[in-house]
N, C-alpha and C positions, 0 to 999 in steps of 0.2 A: 403511526408513524406521525411526530412532527414535522415542524419545517425545518427542509434541509438550507445546510450551512450555504447552499450556490444561491438557492430561492432569496432568502435572507438577503445576500451581499447582492443578487440582482435590484431588488424591490428598495435597499437605501439608495443604491447609487441613480437608480431611475429616479426615485422620488427626492435627488436631490439633498437627503436631509433634511426634509422639510415638509411640516404637516401639511398633507395635502386637502386640507379645508383651509385652515387659518395662515399656514405659509409659513408660520414659525418653525425656528431652529427649533431639534426635539433634542436639542443638548446644551446646558447651562455652560459657562466657563468653570474651570477648576479654578482652585483655591493655592494659596501657598501650600496648603496641607494636605489638600485633597482632591481625587480627582475628579473631573469635569461629570455631571450628573446625567445619566440619559432618560427622558421623559418620552421617547416615540416608542408606540406599538405599533406591533403588524397586526393589523385586523384582517380579517374576515370577511370577503364580501359577501359571500355564501357562507352561511353556518357549518364550523364541522361537525357542531352536535344537531341531531333530531330537533330537540329540544331550542334551541337558539334561534336569535332574530334571521331570518332571510333565509331559514332552511330548507332543504332540498334544491332539484334540478342540477347538478353539476353529479360527474362521477367521482367516485372516493377516491382514485389516485390523483384530481386536481383540485382536490380540497386546500393541500398546502402549499399549491404551486403558484409562484409570485404573480400569474395574471388573476387569482383571486385572493389577492391581499394587497391590503393598500396603508401607505404607513400615516400613524395621524399621534397627534397627542394623545398624551392621557385625557385630557378634558373632552376633547373631540368625537374620540372611542367611547368613554360613555354615552356622551348624547347620542352619535350614532346608534349604537346597541338600545336606546332608552326610546331612540326614537323609530322604530323601524318603518314603520307609516311610512313617513317622508322619505328618511333615508334606506329606501328599498334597491334592489340589485342594481336596478337599471340605473338610478343615479349613482350609486357609487361608483359602475364602470364607469359613468359620464364624468364625474370627480377626477377617479383615476386618470383618465387617459387624460383631459384638460390640464391637470396639474404635472404629468411627464412630458406633453407637449410642450408646455412652459419651460419645466428645466431645460427640456435640450435647446430650445428658445434661447435660453440665456445661455449656454454652455459654446452654443455656434455662431454666437455674436462676434461681428469681429471687436474689438480692444477700442475701435474709433466709435461704436455704436454706444449710447447713452441707455444707461442700466438701474434699477434702484436696489441697492443692497444694504442689510443693517447696518445703523452707525452702533460700532461698537463702543464710542463712548457713552450710550444711554444703554441701560437697563430696559428690554423689549418687553414690553406688557404681556401677563399672562391672563388679566379681566379685564370686565367693564368697569368703568368707575362709574357708580351708581349718582346720576344726576338732579337734584330736585331742585337746584336755582337755575336763574337765567346766567348769571353772572361768568361761572366755572364755563362752561358750555360757551358761551360767547371769548373764554379768553381764548379756548381751544379753537375756535373756528380761525380766531384772529394770528393765532402760532402756526396754523396750518398751511402747507403750499396745495394738498390735495385734500380732495374728501370725498369717503364712500360711506356707504349705508348698507343696512339690511330691512327688513321689511317681513312679519312674519306671513306666513299663506295662511289660507282657509278662515280669512276673516272677514264679519259680515262688509257689507259696501260702506256703511257709517263710517266704523272703525278704520275701514282700510283707506278710504278720503281725509280722514280725520288725519291720521300720519302721513298720507302723503303731503297733504299740505302742509306739514310740520317741518317734512323733509326739503320740499323745495322752498320754502323760506330759509332753511339753514341753508341751502345752496346759494339762491340771489344773496343775503348777505355775506357767505364766504366770496363770491365773486367781489362784493362791495367793500369788502373790511376796510383794504389799505385805504382807501378816501377819506373815511368816516375820523374824523379828527377832532371833532369837539368832544366834551363831555357828555351835552348833551345828547349828541348822536349814539355815542357808546350805549349812554345811561337806556335809551327809545330802545335798541336793540337787545338790550339785554331784561328789558320789559315785555318784549313782542315773545322772545324765545320763553318766557317764564309762564305767558299765558297760556301757550301749547303744552307746557309740560305741563303745568294744572289741568287743562282740560283732558289731556293723555290719563292723568292722575285719576280724577273723577269715574273715566273710563276701566278703570283699573290695569292700567298701562303704566309700565316703567322705563325710563330712558337711561340709556346706557352710553359709555362712550369713552376712547383713550387714543392716544395721540402718540404713533408708531414713531419712533424717529429714524429717518432713513436717510440715504444718501444717494444724490444722485452724480454718476461716476461715465467715466468718456463723452464723446460727443465733442471731442478735440480739446477738452480742456484735464491739465496736470491736476489740477484740483478739485476732490469732491466737492459737491456743495446740498449742506443739507436740506433736507425732503421731507419734513414732519409732516404724516400721513394721519387725520381725522375719520376714524371709526367711530359710525354712531348705529348703535340699534334700539329699536323700541321691540319689550317682549308684555305677550300677556305675565300681571303679576303672579299669578299664580303656575306658572313655569318657570319663573325665576328660581334660579340655582344661588344661594349667596355662597361667597367666598373671599379667603383673604387671600394677599396680593400676590400669592406664588399660586394661587389655582386650586388651592385646596377646598373643598366645601364644608362647611359647617353644616353640624348635625342639625335634621329639624326637629322641633322642639313638638 
């Protein structure tokens, strides 16, 4: 027996229609001639088949229960299944619980409270842009109102220290970006960012980034405030997956 319609509805409502990992809405807008495209997937935390990732340890009648399902976008679903050691049962359950608590906090918030929502005027990014130069990343830093990052687990200390130095440097520049007025100051910032990108590349790490356009709503203001969010990730080149702008992976050569 597959997932029941009731379990499916409960899962989607509790997840707010958002991927539990990247927080992206798992449906695209429709067009004048086509319906919206749904790319949300109901992933099993404990696998439904004995040979699947994270198999075993749960009663058969609970395999397709909404408590054993997590709503993910297609990209994060593949990532979760390809990396079962990192995304183990306990971690996925915690991700699910944290995400559903976050969704409830948004729904329960008073209208006067501030919250961030996707800006409908912009397409939300589905993949990170590969960063090879300092200038594009510096422009993203200057554009953004807030900053988030991701660092891989299980790295040698030297590699992790370099990545932390890089992230700390970006955060420092983000804090003072509005105060750097001259061309020379901006160029120096680009060069500093470029030097770290080059050092990371020498150790076979890639830097990816995107700006997610959000709106800050509530807080007594009737007009939402643009609130672009910069996300930066550093990943080993051997684990990177090249994809088009829609998140569809290119076949490996």
